MMTF fields as JSON, N, C-alpha, C and O atoms, coordinates in Angstrom:
{
  "mmtfVersion": "1.0.0",
  "mmtfProducer": "UNKNOWN",
  "numBonds": 251,
  "numAtoms": 252,
  "numGroups": 63,
  "numChains": 1,
  "numModels": 1,
  "chainsPerModel": [1],
  "groupsPerChain": [63],
  "chainIdList": ["A"],
  "bondAtomList": [4, 2, 8, 6, 12, 10, 16, 14, 20, 18, 24, 22, 28, 26, 32, 30, 36, 34, 40, 38, 44, 42, 48, 46, 52, 50, 56, 54, 60, 58, 64, 62, 68, 66, 72, 70, 76, 74, 80, 78, 84, 82, 88, 86, 92, 90, 96, 94, 100, 98, 104, 102, 108, 106, 112, 110, 116, 114, 120, 118, 124, 122, 128, 126, 132, 130, 136, 134, 140, 138, 144, 142, 148, 146, 152, 150, 156, 154, 160, 158, 164, 162, 168, 166, 172, 170, 176, 174, 180, 178, 184, 182, 188, 186, 192, 190, 196, 194, 200, 198, 204, 202, 208, 206, 212, 210, 216, 214, 220, 218, 224, 222, 228, 226, 232, 230, 236, 234, 240, 238, 244, 242, 248, 246],
  "bondOrderList": [1, 1, 1, 1, 1, 1, 1, 1, 1, 1, 1, 1, 1, 1, 1, 1, 1, 1, 1, 1, 1, 1, 1, 1, 1, 1, 1, 1, 1, 1, 1, 1, 1, 1, 1, 1, 1, 1, 1, 1, 1, 1, 1, 1, 1, 1, 1, 1, 1, 1, 1, 1, 1, 1, 1, 1, 1, 1, 1, 1, 1, 1],
  "groupList": [{"groupName": "UNK", "atomNameList": ["N", "CA", "C", "O"], "elementList": ["N", "C", "C", "O"], "formalChargeList": [0, 0, 0, 0], "bondAtomList": [1, 0, 2, 1, 3, 2], "bondOrderList": [1, 1, 2], "singleLetterCode": "X", "chemCompType": "L-PEPTIDE LINKING"}],
  "groupTypeList": [0, 0, 0, 0, 0, 0, 0, 0, 0, 0, 0, 0, 0, 0, 0, 0, 0, 0, 0, 0, 0, 0, 0, 0, 0, 0, 0, 0, 0, 0, 0, 0, 0, 0, 0, 0, 0, 0, 0, 0, 0, 0, 0, 0, 0, 0, 0, 0, 0, 0, 0, 0, 0, 0, 0, 0, 0, 0, 0, 0, 0, 0, 0],
  "groupIdList": [1, 2, 3, 4, 5, 6, 7, 8, 9, 10, 11, 12, 13, 14, 15, 16, 17, 18, 19, 20, 21, 22, 23, 24, 25, 26, 27, 28, 29, 30, 31, 32, 33, 34, 35, 36, 37, 38, 39, 40, 41, 42, 43, 44, 45, 46, 47, 48, 49, 50, 51, 52, 53, 54, 55, 56, 57, 58, 59, 60, 61, 62, 63],
  "secStructList": [7, 7, 7, 7, 7, 7, 7, 7, 7, 2, 2, 2, 2, 2, 2, 2, 6, 1, 1, 7, 2, 2, 2, 2, 2, 2, 2, 2, 2, 2, 2, 2, 2, 2, 2, 2, 7, 1, 1, 7, 1, 1, 3, 3, 3, 7, 6, 6, 7, 1, 1, 7, 3, 3, 3, 3, 7, 1, 1, 7, 3, 3, 7],
  "xCoordList": [6.074, 5.213, 6.519, 7.666, 6.329, 7.453, 7.963, 7.239, 9.386, 10.114, 10.506, 10.92, 10.348, 10.715, 12.004, 12.629, 12.445, 13.647, 13.81, 13.004, 14.698, 14.64, 15.659, 16.739, 15.549, 16.376, 16.633, 15.625, 17.611, 17.685, 18.322, 19.233, 17.627, 18.204, 19.423, 19.436, 20.43, 21.488, 20.813, 21.049, 19.804, 19.1, 18.95, 19.187, 18.571, 17.604, 18.981, 19.23, 19.969, 21.173, 21.683, 21.888, 21.776, 22.245, 21.6, 22.152, 20.184, 19.118, 19.117, 19.087, 19.16, 19.712, 20.811, 20.979, 21.821, 22.937, 22.562, 23.354, 21.482, 21.382, 20.371, 19.894, 20.068, 19.236, 19.64, 20.439, 19.033, 19.963, 19.733, 18.703, 20.688, 21.355, 20.454, 20.364, 19.396, 18.037, 16.687, 15.905, 16.441, 15.837, 16.409, 15.699, 17.425, 18.026, 17.851, 17.578, 18.07, 17.809, 16.188, 15.892, 15.193, 13.893, 13.412, 12.316, 14.059, 14.004, 14.219, 13.489, 15.365, 16.096, 15.354, 15.144, 14.883, 14.288, 12.759, 12.288, 11.978, 11.093, 10.858, 9.853, 12.087, 12.327, 12.671, 12.338, 13.465, 13.79, 12.304, 11.999, 11.754, 10.258, 9.204, 8.289, 9.629, 8.844, 9.197, 8.419, 10.625, 10.876, 9.765, 9.344, 9.519, 8.436, 6.877, 5.909, 6.746, 5.383, 5.502, 6.097, 4.755, 5.129, 3.926, 3.923, 3.061, 1.732, 1.293, 0.181, 2.5, 1.943, 1.037, 0.953, 0.422, -0.366, 0.061, 0.976, -0.989, -0.565, 0.097, 0.813, -0.032, 0.381, -0.569, -1.7, -0.395, -1.304, -1.014, 0.198, -1.68, -1.617, -1.395, -1.97, -0.325, -0.247, -1.119, -1.136, -1.916, -2.829, -2.067, -1.004, -3.16, -2.229, -1.451, -0.997, -1.342, -0.365, -1.024, -1.617, -0.751, -1.326, -0.59, -1.31, 0.479, 1.434, 2.476, 3.367, 2.07, 3.094, 2.45, 1.47, 3.198, 2.381, 3.812, 4.941, 2.999, 4.194, 3.538, 2.371, 4.864, 4.443, 5.327, 6.405, 4.762, 5.288, 6.145, 5.802, 7.127, 8.173, 8.656, 9.566, 7.743, 7.816, 7.431, 6.344, 8.813, 8.176, 8.817, 9.263, 8.751, 9.546, 8.55, 7.7, 8.718, 7.968, 8.673, 9.776, 8.029, 8.961, 8.124, 6.968, 8.813, 7.77, 8.503, 8.055],
  "yCoordList": [91.422, 90.549, 89.364, 89.772, 88.338, 87.37, 86.956, 86.949, 86.641, 86.169, 84.575, 83.937, 84.258, 82.468, 82.336, 83.185, 80.84, 80.693, 79.884, 78.956, 79.959, 79.01, 78.307, 78.865, 76.581, 75.7, 75.116, 74.711, 74.887, 74.315, 72.784, 72.394, 71.99, 70.644, 70.302, 70.84, 69.262, 69.184, 68.988, 69.705, 67.851, 67.691, 68.659, 68.648, 69.532, 71.168, 71.673, 72.016, 71.67, 72.497, 71.728, 72.128, 70.725, 69.901, 69.928, 70.128, 69.696, 70.335, 71.357, 71.442, 72.291, 73.935, 74.011, 75.12, 73.153, 73.651, 72.907, 73.2, 72.068, 71.562, 72.224, 71.698, 73.429, 74.296, 75.519, 76.021, 76.415, 77.632, 78.598, 78.634, 79.474, 80.575, 81.387, 81.879, 81.682, 82.586, 82.338, 83.225, 80.651, 80.159, 80.171, 80.636, 79.771, 79.88, 81.064, 81.156, 82.25, 83.536, 83.856, 84.265, 83.498, 83.54, 82.833, 83.191, 81.332, 80.428, 81.163, 81.302, 81.468, 82.33, 83.436, 83.692, 84.209, 85.5, 85.047, 85.611, 83.852, 83.54, 82.822, 82.842, 82.099, 81.259, 82.424, 82.367, 83.472, 84.358, 85.419, 86.043, 85.367, 86.391, 85.493, 85.945, 84.21, 83.377, 83.716, 83.577, 84.178, 84.49, 85.562, 85.426, 86.476, 87.441, 87.09, 87.704, 86.248, 85.695, 84.695, 84.428, 83.536, 82.135, 81.505, 80.366, 82.453, 82.257, 83.165, 83.67, 83.305, 84.108, 83.997, 82.887, 84.806, 84.091, 83.121, 83.228, 81.926, 80.983, 80.024, 79.309, 79.849, 78.801, 77.519, 77.797, 76.477, 75.647, 74.455, 74.3, 73.656, 72.659, 71.213, 70.806, 70.736, 69.348, 68.395, 68.168, 67.746, 67.007, 65.69, 65.174, 65.238, 64.074, 64.559, 63.776, 65.86, 66.344, 67.709, 68.699, 67.433, 68.357, 70.137, 71.104, 70.198, 70.884, 71.32, 72.168, 70.565, 71.135, 71.684, 71.217, 72.965, 73.846, 73.806, 73.327, 74.674, 74.983, 75.775, 75.989, 76.202, 77.504, 77.142, 76.573, 77.54, 77.132, 78.342, 79.518, 77.977, 78.91, 78.374, 77.566, 79.067, 77.988, 76.604, 76.149, 75.861, 74.463, 73.787, 72.645, 74.798, 74.058, 74.229, 75.119, 73.309, 73.23, 73.591, 73.074, 74.844, 74.888, 74.341, 74.72, 73.237, 72.545, 73.307, 73.075],
  "zCoordList": [-37.336, -38.106, -38.143, -38.326, -38.013, -37.278, -38.958, -39.953, -38.879, -39.977, -39.97, -39.002, -40.857, -41.168, -41.723, -42.359, -41.328, -41.986, -43.015, -43.071, -43.941, -45.089, -44.973, -44.779, -45.081, -44.876, -45.906, -46.485, -46.408, -47.525, -47.559, -46.828, -48.591, -48.197, -49.443, -50.55, -48.942, -49.782, -51.018, -51.991, -51.043, -52.515, -53.26, -54.468, -52.665, -53.582, -54.073, -55.229, -52.869, -53.741, -55.082, -56.228, -54.588, -56.029, -57.166, -58.248, -56.982, -58.167, -58.927, -60.154, -57.951, -58.489, -59.064, -59.57, -59.24, -59.702, -61.389, -62.285, -61.702, -62.992, -63.863, -64.868, -63.41, -64.111, -64.313, -63.522, -65.709, -66.116, -65.227, -64.552, -65.151, -64.51, -64.156, -63.031, -65.492, -65.277, -64.646, -64.303, -64.497, -63.746, -62.258, -61.366, -62.028, -60.773, -60.072, -58.875, -61.11, -60.247, -59.652, -58.53, -60.888, -59.975, -59.238, -58.808, -58.673, -58.016, -56.43, -55.449, -56.708, -55.377, -54.98, -53.795, -56.054, -55.359, -54.756, -53.768, -55.545, -54.684, -53.448, -52.737, -53.286, -52.139, -50.834, -49.651, -51.572, -50.142, -49.912, -48.895, -50.888, -50.427, -49.36, -48.672, -49.473, -48.658, -46.771, -45.827, -46.766, -45.441, -44.579, -43.43, -45.412, -44.881, -45.489, -45.038, -46.349, -46.856, -47.227, -48.271, -46.173, -46.219, -47.339, -47.806, -47.572, -48.247, -49.334, -49.483, -50.168, -51.374, -52.442, -52.967, -52.825, -53.993, -55.042, -55.859, -54.805, -55.802, -55.285, -55.986, -53.98, -52.98, -52.896, -52.496, -53.123, -52.754, -51.891, -51.743, -51.34, -50.376, -51.401, -52.41, -50.613, -51.108, -50.613, -49.403, -51.455, -51.146, -50.471, -50.818, -49.154, -48.717, -47.447, -46.613, -47.379, -46.418, -45.403, -45.833, -44.189, -43.35, -43.585, -43.836, -43.479, -43.379, -44.773, -44.818, -45.643, -46.834, -47.903, -48.484, -48.204, -49.233, -50.466, -50.361, -51.799, -52.706, -53.689, -54.018, -54.11, -55.436, -56.4, -56.231, -57.551, -58.8, -59.373, -59.253, -59.915, -60.886, -61.974, -62.162, -62.853, -64.423, -64.212, -63.854, -64.575, -64.543, -63.384, -63.279, -62.517, -61.131, -59.902, -59.889, -58.867, -57.807, -56.826, -56.647, -55.739, -54.367, -53.46, -53.269, -52.753, -51.45, -50.024, -48.901]
}
């Protein structure tokens, strides 16, 4: 099975520093799981875009 590569935008890294440590760990875990499964349960296509999807982790959206 092919693996994907995660590329962090600088703005995402900056935003990550602003949230609670417990939530950061959940977000990082979810993002790292996307390497092997880019379309997990609960993934949604963003309307108006052909190739952009999102997952929710609590109050946060990961695009």
